[in-house]
C-alpha positions as CSV (number, residue, x, y, z in Angstrom):
1,M,-12.4,-21.2,-14.9
2,S,-9.7,-23.5,-14.7
3,F,-6.5,-23.7,-16.3
4,E,-4.6,-26.7,-17.9
5,T,-1.0,-25.3,-17.3
6,I,0.5,-22.7,-14.9
7,T,1.4,-20.9,-18.4
8,A,-2.1,-20.8,-19.2
9,F,-3.2,-19.4,-15.7
10,L,-0.3,-16.8,-15.9
11,A,-1.4,-15.8,-19.5
12,M,-5.0,-15.4,-18.3
13,G,-6.6,-15.9,-21.6
14,G,-4.7,-12.9,-23.0
15,Y,-5.8,-10.4,-20.1
16,A,-2.8,-10.9,-18.0
17,T,-1.3,-7.6,-18.5
18,Y,-4.4,-5.8,-17.3
19,V,-4.8,-8.2,-14.4
20,F,-1.4,-7.9,-13.0
21,A,-1.0,-4.3,-13.8
22,S,-4.2,-3.6,-11.6
23,Y,-2.9,-5.7,-8.9
24,G,0.5,-4.0,-8.8
25,L,-1.3,-0.3,-8.9
26,T,-3.3,-1.5,-6.0
27,V,-0.3,-2.7,-4.1
28,L,1.6,0.7,-4.8
29,T,-1.5,2.7,-4.0
30,L,-2.1,0.8,-0.5
31,G,1.5,0.9,0.1
32,G,2.0,4.7,-0.4
33,L,-1.2,5.2,1.5
34,L,0.1,3.3,4.5
35,L,3.4,5.0,4.3
36,A,2.0,8.5,4.1
37,E,-0.3,7.6,7.1
38,S,2.5,6.2,9.0
39,R,4.6,9.3,8.4
40,R,1.6,11.6,9.4
41,H,1.0,9.6,12.6
42,R,4.7,10.0,13.6
43,A,4.8,13.6,13.2
44,W,1.5,14.0,15.3
45,L,3.1,12.1,18.0
46,Q,6.1,14.3,17.9
47,R,3.9,17.4,18.1
48,Q,1.9,16.0,21.1
49,G,5.3,15.2,22.8
50,S,6.6,18.6,22.4
51,R,3.4,20.1,23.4
52,R,3.2,17.9,26.4
53,R,6.9,18.9,27.3
54,S,6.1,22.5,26.9
55,E,3.0,22.3,29.2
56,E,5.3,20.9,31.9
57,V,7.7,23.8,32.1
């Protein structure tokens, strides 16, 4: 599929709303998962650190 102009590419034959909405939803979902896992990992590291400190005492 080739497009004559950048405007034609951005319009995507009338499907641009669906295409860009799906890209946006994908980015938001992956970003949310990354953020959630980052927080979970940080909490796990803190628990391991406090557990290690309590074992040293």
